C-alpha positions as CSV (number, residue, x, y, z in Angstrom):
1,M,-22.8,20.6,2.2
2,A,-22.2,23.6,4.6
3,F,-20.4,22.7,7.7
4,S,-21.3,24.4,11.1
5,Y,-18.6,25.2,13.5
6,D,-20.9,26.4,16.2
7,N,-20.1,23.8,18.6
8,L,-16.4,24.5,18.9
9,N,-14.8,26.7,21.4
10,A,-12.2,29.2,20.9
11,R,-9.3,27.1,21.4
12,Q,-10.6,24.4,19.1
13,M,-11.4,27.2,16.4
14,E,-7.7,28.1,16.6
15,A,-6.6,24.6,15.5
16,V,-9.3,24.4,12.9
17,M,-8.3,27.8,11.4
18,H,-4.6,26.8,11.2
19,K,-4.1,25.8,7.6
20,D,-0.5,25.4,6.5
21,G,2.4,24.3,8.6
22,P,2.7,21.8,11.3
23,L,0.2,21.7,14.0
24,L,0.1,19.6,17.5
25,V,-3.4,19.3,19.3
26,L,-3.2,17.7,22.8
27,A,-6.0,17.4,24.8
28,G,-7.6,15.0,27.3
29,A,-10.0,12.0,26.5
30,G,-13.5,13.0,25.7
31,S,-12.5,16.6,24.7
32,G,-13.6,16.5,21.1
33,K,-10.1,16.0,19.3
34,T,-11.6,13.9,16.5
35,T,-14.3,16.4,16.3
36,V,-11.6,19.1,15.7
37,L,-10.0,16.8,13.4
38,I,-13.2,16.6,11.2
39,A,-13.7,20.4,11.4
40,R,-10.1,21.0,10.0
41,V,-10.8,18.6,7.0
42,A,-13.9,20.6,6.4
43,K,-12.2,24.0,6.7
44,L,-9.5,22.7,4.3
45,I,-12.0,21.8,1.8
46,E,-13.7,25.1,2.2
47,S,-10.3,26.7,1.5
48,G,-9.9,25.0,-1.7
49,V,-7.9,22.1,-0.9
50,R,-9.0,19.1,-2.9
51,P,-10.4,16.0,-0.9
52,W,-7.9,13.7,-2.4
53,N,-5.0,15.8,-1.3
54,I,-6.1,15.1,2.3
55,L,-4.7,12.1,4.4
56,T,-6.2,11.2,7.7
57,I,-4.6,8.2,9.6
58,T,-5.9,6.6,12.7
59,F,-5.1,3.2,14.4
60,T,-7.9,0.6,13.9
61,N,-10.1,0.0,10.8
62,K,-13.2,0.6,12.9
63,A,-11.9,4.1,13.8
64,A,-10.8,4.7,10.2
65,D,-14.5,3.7,8.8
66,E,-16.1,6.0,11.8
67,L,-14.0,8.8,10.6
68,K,-14.8,8.5,7.1
69,N,-18.5,8.1,7.9
70,R,-18.5,11.2,10.0
71,L,-16.8,13.1,7.3
72,I,-19.4,12.2,4.9
73,T,-22.2,12.8,7.1
74,K,-20.9,16.3,7.9
75,L,-19.4,17.3,4.5
76,G,-21.3,15.3,2.0
77,M,-19.8,13.1,-0.7
78,D,-16.9,15.4,-1.3
79,A,-15.5,13.7,1.8
80,A,-15.4,10.2,0.2
81,E,-12.3,11.3,-1.8
82,V,-10.4,12.0,1.7
83,F,-8.1,9.1,2.3
84,A,-9.0,7.9,5.6
85,S,-6.8,4.9,6.9
86,T,-5.0,2.9,9.3
87,F,-1.1,3.0,9.0
88,H,-1.2,-0.8,7.9
89,S,-3.9,-0.4,5.3
90,M,-2.1,2.8,3.9
91,C,1.1,0.7,3.5
92,V,-0.6,-2.2,2.0
93,R,-2.1,0.3,-0.8
94,I,1.4,1.8,-1.3
95,L,3.4,-1.6,-1.4
96,R,0.9,-3.3,-3.8
97,R,1.6,-0.6,-6.5
98,D,5.6,-0.6,-6.2
99,A,6.4,-3.7,-4.4
100,E,8.6,-4.9,-7.4
101,L,11.1,-2.1,-6.6
102,L,11.9,-3.9,-3.2
103,D,12.0,-7.2,-5.0
104,L,8.5,-8.3,-3.7
105,P,5.7,-9.7,-5.7
106,K,2.8,-7.3,-6.0
107,S,0.7,-10.3,-4.9
108,F,2.7,-10.6,-1.5
109,T,1.0,-12.6,1.1
110,I,0.3,-10.7,4.4
111,Y,1.0,-13.3,7.5
112,D,-1.0,-12.8,10.6
113,A,0.2,-13.6,14.1
114,D,-0.5,-17.4,13.9
115,D,1.3,-17.4,10.5
116,S,4.3,-15.7,11.9
117,L,4.4,-17.8,15.1
118,R,4.3,-20.9,12.5
119,V,7.4,-19.4,10.9
120,V,9.4,-18.6,14.1
121,K,8.7,-22.4,15.3
122,K,10.0,-23.7,11.7
123,C,13.0,-21.6,12.2
124,L,14.0,-22.8,15.5
125,K,13.6,-26.3,14.4
126,N,15.9,-25.6,11.3
127,L,18.4,-24.0,13.6
128,G,18.5,-26.9,16.0
129,M,17.0,-24.9,18.8
130,E,14.6,-26.2,21.4
131,E,11.3,-24.4,22.0
132,K,11.3,-25.1,25.6
133,Q,14.6,-23.1,25.7
134,F,13.7,-20.5,23.3
135,P,9.9,-20.0,23.5
136,P,8.5,-18.8,20.1
137,K,6.2,-16.3,21.3
138,P,8.7,-14.1,23.1
139,L,11.1,-14.5,20.2
140,L,8.3,-13.3,17.9
141,G,7.7,-10.2,20.2
142,S,11.4,-9.4,20.3
143,I,11.4,-9.5,16.6
144,S,8.4,-7.2,16.2
145,H,10.1,-4.8,18.8
146,A,13.2,-4.9,16.6
147,K,11.2,-4.0,13.4
148,E,9.3,-1.2,15.3
149,K,12.7,0.5,15.9
150,L,13.6,-0.1,12.1
151,Q,16.5,-2.7,13.2
152,D,17.3,-5.4,10.8
153,P,18.9,-8.8,11.9
154,Q,22.4,-7.4,11.6
155,D,21.5,-4.3,13.6
156,L,20.3,-6.5,16.2
157,A,23.4,-9.0,16.1
158,D,25.8,-5.9,16.3
159,L,23.9,-4.7,19.3
160,A,24.0,-8.2,20.9
161,D,27.8,-8.2,20.4
162,R,28.2,-4.8,21.8
163,N,26.2,-5.8,24.8
164,G,27.3,-9.1,25.2
165,D,23.8,-10.3,25.3
166,Y,23.6,-14.0,24.3
167,R,19.6,-14.0,24.0
168,M,19.6,-11.2,21.9
169,K,22.3,-12.8,19.5
170,V,19.9,-15.8,19.4
171,T,17.2,-13.5,18.4
172,A,19.1,-12.1,15.8
173,R,20.0,-15.5,14.3
174,V,16.3,-16.4,14.4
175,Y,15.2,-13.0,13.2
176,A,17.3,-13.4,10.1
177,A,16.2,-17.0,9.3
178,Y,12.6,-15.6,9.9
179,Q,13.1,-12.9,7.3
180,K,14.5,-15.4,4.8
181,E,11.6,-17.7,5.2
182,L,9.2,-14.9,4.7
183,H,11.0,-13.6,1.5
184,E,11.0,-17.0,-0.1
185,A,7.1,-17.6,0.6
186,G,6.6,-13.9,-1.0
187,A,5.1,-12.8,2.3
188,L,5.3,-9.7,4.7
189,D,4.2,-9.8,8.5
190,F,2.3,-6.7,9.8
191,D,5.4,-5.0,11.0
192,D,6.9,-5.5,7.5
193,L,4.2,-3.6,5.9
194,L,5.4,-0.5,7.6
195,C,9.2,-1.0,7.5
196,E,9.0,-2.0,4.1
197,T,7.2,1.1,3.2
198,V,9.8,3.2,5.1
199,R,12.6,1.4,3.0
200,L,10.6,2.1,-0.4
201,F,10.6,5.8,0.6
202,K,14.2,5.9,1.4
203,T,15.5,3.9,-1.6
204,H,13.2,5.4,-4.2
205,P,12.7,9.1,-3.5
206,E,10.5,9.3,-6.7
207,V,7.9,7.2,-5.0
208,L,8.1,9.4,-1.7
209,E,7.6,12.5,-3.8
210,Y,4.6,10.8,-5.7
211,Y,2.8,10.4,-2.2
212,Q,4.0,13.8,-1.0
213,N,2.4,15.4,-3.9
214,R,-0.7,13.5,-3.5
215,W,-1.4,14.0,0.0
216,E,-0.5,17.5,0.8
217,Y,-2.3,17.7,4.3
218,I,-1.7,14.9,6.7
219,M,-3.7,14.3,9.9
220,V,-2.9,11.7,12.3
221,D,-5.4,10.8,15.1
222,E,-4.4,9.5,18.4
223,Y,-0.6,10.2,17.7
224,Q,0.4,9.4,21.3
225,D,0.1,5.6,20.1
226,T,2.5,5.9,17.4
227,N,5.7,4.0,17.5
228,H,9.2,4.7,15.8
229,V,8.5,3.3,12.4
230,Q,5.2,5.1,12.2
231,Y,6.8,8.3,13.2
232,M,9.3,7.8,10.3
233,L,6.4,7.3,7.9
234,V,4.6,10.5,9.0
235,A,7.8,12.4,9.0
236,L,8.8,11.3,5.5
237,L,5.4,12.0,4.1
238,A,5.2,15.5,5.5
239,K,8.7,16.4,5.0
240,K,8.0,18.3,1.7
241,N,4.9,20.3,2.5
242,K,5.0,20.3,6.3
243,N,1.3,20.6,6.6
244,L,1.1,18.0,9.3
245,C,-1.5,18.0,12.2
246,V,-1.3,15.5,14.9
247,V,-3.8,15.0,17.3
248,G,-3.5,13.2,20.8
249,D,-3.5,12.9,24.5
250,D,0.0,13.1,26.0
251,D,-1.4,11.3,29.3
252,Q,-2.8,8.3,27.5
253,S,-1.3,5.7,25.4
254,I,-2.9,2.2,25.0
255,Y,-0.1,0.9,22.6
256,K,3.0,1.2,24.9
257,F,3.3,-2.6,24.7
258,R,3.9,-2.3,20.9
259,G,6.5,0.5,21.1
260,A,4.3,3.6,21.3
261,T,6.2,6.4,22.7
262,I,5.5,10.0,23.9
263,E,8.9,10.8,22.3
264,N,7.5,11.2,19.0
265,I,5.6,14.0,20.1
266,L,8.9,15.6,21.2
267,L,10.5,14.5,17.9
268,L,8.2,16.5,16.0
269,K,9.7,19.7,17.5
270,D,12.9,18.9,16.0
271,S,11.6,17.7,12.6
272,F,9.2,20.6,12.1
273,R,10.5,23.9,13.4
274,G,8.0,26.3,14.2
275,L,5.6,24.0,15.6
276,W,2.3,25.5,16.9
277,W,1.5,24.7,20.3
């Protein structure tokens, strides 16, 4: 199916025509960023890139489905082979294949927020701590923020000792107990899906290389909403081929409360020299 680029302006076509090497596309809301991303996929396929060697990442299942549907509408069924996914769905797929390398069951359970809160309450009870003194929801939020920074319980405990932060020290204790409970249950929470995938890539380079070879071209929509662990996933996957395109709006981030940081855009300059601006 022929793809038309007639609706793109000159600057958008610059981004679409850029094939190899890192690419950063910054533009405001409603400026056609996703349209550019879809056009880049079309141009890559036209240039001979196999659809299954293209990975596109966005932030919600709805957005991923809409992206895939728009690709199929514009490009035909070839686009069905493009892997369009959220970070979490991508990581679930990766971990299901190689979970045993991390001493996890392939049939691991994924805990939602309610499950996680229940575990935190159990940990508080086992540690002899009162929920009134240490409210479970804020504790769970602090554990989540630590995971977004790839901090394990010992990292948090060491930081608490250096800062003389009693509440952080308590959080580290609960965090350690929480992880023990999850491991014994053969479960991962939403943050673990990303953290464990990073750990898998770092401890088993052959697994990382498998996915680097599979996804030669990587595109990330709404990149301004990424946090540190998501940045690490993207950086690791793109390290070999360096064919990374990130699309975002540096004035807009809806996930700042979840650790999203515009610094991830600045980090790309150091990780991928020669970034196109």
